[in-house]
LUMVEX-504074 format. One line per 2 residues: number of its first residue (from 1); their letters; for each residue x, z, y of N, C-alpha, C. Coordinates in Angstrom, 2 decimals. Example, Ala and Ser with C-alpha at 12.3 -4.5 7.8 and 13.67 -1.06 7.14 Angstrom:
<recs>
1 = AS = 13.19:7.80:-5.69:12.30:7.80:-4.50:13.20:7.80:-3.30; 12.85:7.08:-2.25:13.67:7.14:-1.06:12.90:7.87:0.03
</recs>
This chain:
<recs>
1 = MK = 0.85:0.08:-0.91:0.19:0.13:-0.13:0.78:0.26:1.37; 0.46:-0.68:2.25:1.20:-0.69:3.42:0.29:-0.63:4.61
3 = NI = 0.46:0.14:5.49:-0.37:0.48:6.65:-0.14:-0.35:8.07; -0.47:-0.82:8.89:-0.17:-1.05:10.43:-1.14:-0.62:10.77
5 = QT = -0.48:0.17:12.45:-1.04:0.27:13.10:-0.75:0.61:14.61; -1.69:-0.17:15.48:-1.11:-0.28:17.29:-2.30:0.22:18.00
7 = EI = -1.68:0.89:19.05:-2.90:1.30:20.16:-2.47:0.92:21.68; -3.58:0.86:22.40:-3.09:0.56:24.01:-4.53:1.46:24.53
9 = LI = -3.82:2.04:26.04:-4.55:2.65:26.53:-5.34:1.30:27.65; -6.82:1.71:27.58:-7.26:0.60:28.42:-8.12:1.83:29.54
11 = NT = -8.28:1.01:30.90:-8.67:1.61:31.73:-10.20:1.51:32.14; -11.09:2.12:31.51:-12.50:1.77:31.47:-12.91:2.48:30.62
13 = DI = -14.56:2.44:30.76:-15.36:3.57:29.92:-15.00:2.28:28.67; -15.80:3.36:27.62:-15.50:2.97:26.39:-16.69:2.02:26.20
15 = TK = -17.61:1.84:26.56:-19.01:1.01:26.12:-18.57:-0.27:26.66; -17.95:-0.36:27.77:-17.18:-1.71:27.96:-16.53:-2.50:27.08
17 = VW = -15.41:-1.38:26.53:-14.27:-2.01:25.43:-15.18:-2.37:24.28; -16.38:-1.66:23.57:-16.91:-1.79:22.78:-17.65:-3.50:22.85
19 = DV = -18.47:-3.35:24.13:-18.87:-4.70:24.34:-18.13:-5.80:24.20; -16.78:-6.01:25.07:-15.94:-6.94:24.45:-15.79:-7.16:23.20
21 = LM = -15.41:-5.91:22.32:-15.06:-6.06:21.26:-16.28:-6.54:19.91; -17.23:-6.42:20.81:-18.55:-7.00:20.11:-18.90:-8.55:20.39
23 = NF = -18.62:-8.76:20.83:-18.95:-10.16:21.91:-18.28:-11.04:21.10; -18.28:-11.52:19.76:-17.56:-12.15:19.04:-17.52:-13.77:19.59
25 = DN = -18.63:-14.37:20.39:-18.77:-15.30:21.06:-17.62:-15.83:22.00; -17.31:-14.67:22.69:-16.17:-15.19:23.92:-14.79:-14.86:23.40
27 = YP = -14.43:-14.38:22.16:-13.03:-14.42:21.37:-12.37:-15.40:21.65; -12.65:-16.77:21.76:-11.65:-17.96:21.83:-11.26:-17.55:23.45
29 = KW = -12.00:-16.96:24.05:-11.63:-17.18:25.71:-10.52:-16.11:26.27; -10.75:-15.39:25.19:-9.53:-14.08:25.57:-8.48:-13.80:24.54
31 = NP = -8.82:-14.22:22.94:-8.35:-13.52:22.09:-7.21:-14.45:21.17; -5.88:-14.27:21.43:-5.02:-15.08:21.17:-4.61:-14.75:19.34
33 = FI = -5.00:-13.61:18.91:-4.69:-13.58:17.54:-6.06:-13.86:16.78; -7.42:-12.98:17.07:-8.39:-13.58:16.07:-9.18:-14.53:17.56
35 = TS = -8.98:-15.48:16.94:-9.52:-16.87:17.66:-10.61:-16.32:17.43; -11.60:-16.76:16.50:-13.16:-16.53:16.32:-13.49:-15.47:15.29
37 = IG = -14.51:-15.10:15.57:-15.55:-14.25:14.21:-16.68:-15.08:14.43; -17.50:-15.18:13.24:-18.80:-15.97:13.16:-19.49:-14.81:12.01
39 = GE = -20.69:-14.99:12.18:-21.45:-13.76:11.34:-21.94:-12.87:12.27; -23.29:-12.27:11.49:-23.69:-10.88:12.65:-23.06:-9.49:12.53
41 = PK = -22.99:-8.79:13.64:-22.18:-7.52:13.31:-23.21:-6.42:12.93; -23.44:-6.72:11.38:-24.33:-5.79:11.06:-23.68:-5.29:9.54
43 = LG = -24.01:-4.11:9.42:-23.04:-3.09:8.45:-23.51:-3.83:7.11; -22.86:-4.33:6.20:-22.68:-4.87:5.11:-22.55:-6.61:4.89
45 = SR = -22.53:-7.08:6.30:-22.92:-8.30:6.38:-21.29:-8.92:6.36; -21.17:-10.27:6.04:-20.10:-11.31:5.92:-20.06:-11.78:7.27
47 = LT = -18.31:-11.88:7.74:-17.94:-12.58:8.56:-17.30:-13.73:8.37; -16.82:-14.38:8.90:-15.69:-15.63:9.04:-15.20:-15.25:10.14
49 = VS = -13.75:-14.91:9.84:-12.72:-14.40:10.56:-11.63:-15.54:10.96; -11.55:-16.09:11.74:-10.17:-16.99:11.75:-8.93:-16.04:12.55
51 = IN = -7.52:-16.04:12.37:-6.50:-15.63:13.01:-5.29:-16.47:12.98; -4.61:-16.28:13.86:-3.54:-17.27:14.39:-2.49:-16.26:14.69
53 = PP = -1.36:-15.35:13.47:-0.61:-14.85:14.02:0.53:-15.29:14.77; 1.65:-14.47:15.66:2.17:-15.55:16.36:3.62:-15.67:15.31
55 = GG = 3.54:-16.95:15.33:4.97:-17.15:14.61:4.38:-17.60:12.85; 3.29:-17.61:12.66:2.75:-17.95:11.60:1.43:-18.99:11.38
57 = NG = 1.24:-18.76:10.17:0.40:-19.90:9.84:-1.19:-19.51:10.02; -1.96:-19.86:10.97:-3.55:-19.42:10.92:-4.30:-19.78:9.77
59 = MT = -5.40:-18.48:9.91:-6.07:-18.47:8.20:-7.52:-18.25:8.73; -8.23:-18.62:7.99:-9.70:-17.76:7.96:-9.96:-17.37:6.85
61 = FK = -11.01:-16.33:6.39:-10.97:-15.57:5.91:-12.55:-14.72:5.83; -13.09:-14.43:4.84:-14.64:-14.00:4.91:-14.77:-12.39:4.61
63 = PT = -14.47:-11.27:5.43:-14.80:-10.18:5.25:-15.69:-9.51:5.20; -16.25:-8.39:4.80:-17.37:-7.96:4.97:-17.20:-6.35:5.90
65 = IL = -18.32:-6.33:6.65:-18.02:-5.08:7.51:-18.91:-3.69:6.61; -17.76:-3.05:6.55:-17.80:-1.64:5.90:-18.14:-0.63:7.02
67 = TL = -17.88:-0.60:8.46:-18.32:0.67:9.09:-18.55:-0.16:10.60; -19.97:0.55:11.05:-20.17:-0.04:12.18:-20.43:0.56:13.17
69 = EA = -20.14:1.67:13.73:-20.51:2.86:14.54:-20.33:2.55:16.09; -21.35:2.41:16.50:-21.36:1.96:18.31:-19.94:2.76:18.96
71 = NK = -19.76:2.22:19.97:-18.74:2.91:21.23:-17.36:3.71:20.02; -17.12:3.78:18.79:-16.75:4.31:17.79:-15.58:3.92:16.71
73 = EF = -16.35:3.13:15.71:-15.24:2.29:14.88:-16.37:0.98:14.55; -15.18:0.04:14.24:-15.35:-1.23:13.46:-14.79:-1.54:12.81
75 = RW = -14.83:-1.71:11.33:-13.71:-1.79:10.08:-14.55:-3.04:8.98; -13.74:-3.76:8.69:-14.17:-5.01:7.58:-13.04:-4.36:6.62
77 = KG = -13.28:-5.30:5.59:-12.57:-5.47:4.07:-12.44:-6.88:3.50; -11.06:-7.61:3.44:-11.18:-8.67:3.32:-10.28:-8.98:2.17
79 = KL = -10.26:-10.23:0.98:-9.49:-10.23:-0.18:-8.66:-11.70:0.23; -7.91:-11.67:-0.52:-7.13:-13.30:-0.83:-7.75:-13.16:-2.56
81 = GI = -8.52:-14.33:-2.52:-8.87:-14.49:-4.14:-9.86:-13.15:-4.37; -9.21:-12.63:-5.80:-10.09:-11.74:-6.25:-9.66:-10.46:-5.69
83 = NG = -10.30:-9.11:-5.63:-9.70:-7.96:-5.40:-8.51:-7.87:-6.32; -7.70:-6.80:-5.37:-6.33:-6.40:-6.39:-5.27:-7.10:-5.86
85 = IF = -5.15:-8.43:-5.42:-4.17:-9.24:-5.35:-3.46:-9.23:-3.91; -4.50:-9.28:-2.81:-3.88:-8.77:-1.53:-5.39:-9.07:-0.74
87 = DG = -5.51:-7.23:-0.45:-6.43:-6.76:0.23:-6.09:-6.27:1.44; -7.01:-6.39:2.23:-6.84:-5.93:3.73:-8.06:-5.08:4.31
89 = EH = -8.07:-4.28:4.51:-9.11:-3.07:5.63:-8.70:-2.84:7.09; -8.87:-3.84:7.53:-8.96:-4.13:8.98:-10.16:-3.20:9.94
91 = YF = -9.19:-2.25:10.69:-10.15:-1.39:11.59:-10.03:-1.32:13.06; -11.07:-1.24:13.84:-10.70:-1.16:15.36:-11.28:0.42:15.55
93 = ML = -10.51:1.17:16.06:-11.31:2.59:16.33:-11.34:2.79:17.77; -12.04:3.49:18.83:-12.42:3.93:20.16:-12.08:5.05:20.13
95 = EV = -11.48:5.76:21.33:-11.37:7.54:21.56:-11.69:7.49:22.74; -12.55:8.10:23.49:-12.81:8.63:24.44:-11.64:9.61:25.06
97 = LE = -11.04:8.79:26.36:-10.17:10.00:27.23:-10.98:10.10:28.38; -10.34:11.26:29.06:-10.37:11.56:30.21:-10.50:10.25:31.39
99 = ND = -11.33:10.64:32.23:-11.16:9.93:33.93:-11.62:8.38:33.12; -12.47:8.33:32.42:-12.81:6.66:32.08:-11.97:5.72:31.37
101 = KT = -11.29:6.49:30.40:-10.42:5.66:29.64:-10.38:5.84:28.33; -10.31:4.67:27.79:-10.35:4.30:26.38:-9.17:4.04:25.87
103 = KF = -8.84:4.78:24.37:-7.93:4.53:23.64:-8.27:3.30:22.55; -7.34:2.48:22.25:-8.20:1.34:21.43:-6.95:1.00:20.26
105 = IQ = -7.67:1.77:19.02:-6.61:1.40:18.24:-7.03:0.19:16.92; -5.98:-0.42:16.70:-6.32:-1.59:15.82:-5.10:-1.05:14.51
107 = GE = -5.83:-1.40:13.54:-5.05:-1.33:12.38:-5.83:-1.96:11.54; -4.67:-1.92:10.14:-5.14:-2.78:9.06:-4.32:-1.69:7.72
109 = KF = -4.86:-1.67:6.81:-4.32:-1.20:5.46:-4.54:-2.01:4.37; -3.29:-2.58:3.87:-3.25:-3.67:2.73:-2.90:-2.99:1.66
111 = SG = -3.07:-3.71:0.50:-3.08:-3.67:-0.69:-3.27:-4.46:-1.74; -2.83:-3.99:-3.24:-2.82:-5.08:-4.12:-1.33:-5.79:-4.47
113 = LL = -1.09:-6.55:-5.24:-0.03:-6.78:-6.29:1.19:-7.86:-4.97; 0.50:-8.36:-4.29:1.57:-9.47:-3.28:1.98:-8.44:-2.28
115 = VP = 1.47:-7.24:-1.89:2.00:-6.52:-0.51:3.44:-6.41:-0.46; 4.07:-6.13:-1.57:5.35:-5.93:-1.77:6.35:-7.60:-1.15
117 = FV = 5.65:-8.38:-1.26:6.26:-9.73:-1.05:6.16:-10.06:0.29; 5.25:-9.64:1.14:4.90:-10.36:2.59:5.15:-9.79:3.98
119 = GK = 6.41:-9.29:3.33:6.93:-8.48:4.60:7.19:-9.04:5.90; 7.70:-10.32:6.08:7.44:-11.15:7.01:6.13:-11.42:7.72
121 = ML = 5.03:-12.00:7.20:3.86:-11.89:7.62:3.20:-10.62:7.91; 3.46:-9.76:7.37:2.98:-8.35:7.94:3.98:-7.96:9.28
123 = DK = 4.57:-8.56:9.65:5.65:-8.35:11.12:5.01:-9.26:11.85; 4.29:-9.96:11.29:3.87:-11.44:12.19:2.46:-10.86:12.89
125 = TQ = 1.53:-10.38:11.79:0.11:-9.89:12.03:0.60:-8.59:12.75; 1.70:-7.54:12.78:1.62:-6.76:13.80:1.67:-6.71:14.90
127 = KG = 2.81:-8.00:15.35:2.74:-8.43:16.87:1.39:-9.10:17.44; 0.81:-9.71:16.50:-0.71:-10.38:16.72:-1.57:-9.07:17.25
129 = FQ = -1.49:-8.06:16.50:-2.34:-6.74:16.91:-1.91:-6.31:18.33; -0.37:-6.65:18.73:0.05:-5.95:19.85:-0.57:-6.88:20.80
131 = LM = -0.43:-8.36:20.46:-1.15:-9.35:21.42:-2.42:-9.13:21.84; -3.14:-9.10:20.71:-4.89:-8.88:20.88:-5.12:-7.19:21.82
133 = NE = -4.37:-6.45:21.50:-4.23:-4.78:22.25:-4.49:-5.55:23.84; -3.37:-6.20:24.27:-2.97:-6.31:25.60:-3.89:-7.29:26.13
135 = SI = -4.51:-8.28:25.19:-5.56:-9.22:25.87:-6.69:-8.53:26.13; -7.11:-7.75:24.95:-8.78:-6.83:24.99:-8.38:-5.71:26.52
137 = KK = -7.32:-5.44:26.89:-6.86:-4.44:28.00:-7.27:-5.25:28.95; -6.44:-6.52:29.26:-6.79:-7.14:30.52:-8.48:-7.84:30.92
139 = EC = -8.79:-8.11:29.43:-10.65:-8.27:29.80:-11.22:-7.75:29.87; -11.18:-6.17:29.68:-11.97:-5.03:30.00:-11.54:-4.66:31.51
141 = ER = -10.29:-4.60:31.49:-9.81:-3.95:33.30:-10.29:-5.42:34.53; -10.59:-6.29:34.10:-10.94:-7.57:34.90:-12.06:-7.07:35.85
</recs>
């Protein structure tokens, strides 16, 4: 198992950050890492997610939403092929800080047989998380 986690401080109210995060239609306008999300943000539903890691190959996958708690947490699980080969549980968590500030946390827990062999890909993924974090901060603070 391998875990990647990033975070950023956003100088705005948590509800604004949540609204930007959940507005899938606008992702192509501001998000350099997750370039599109299709599907309904409903617990248990399946999404179509396209990512573009910096210096890596883009890919599209179809995760299932595991957690959807307004202004708090959005989590999905995707897999490559069948369970246990290369699975990823991606999460976004929001925390209220004082003075209308929000801590935005993005991470992923990777598991499966291929995890020991994809180190460079995971480094690119972490850079993608950081790019997205900086971009959502800009989008929310404008």
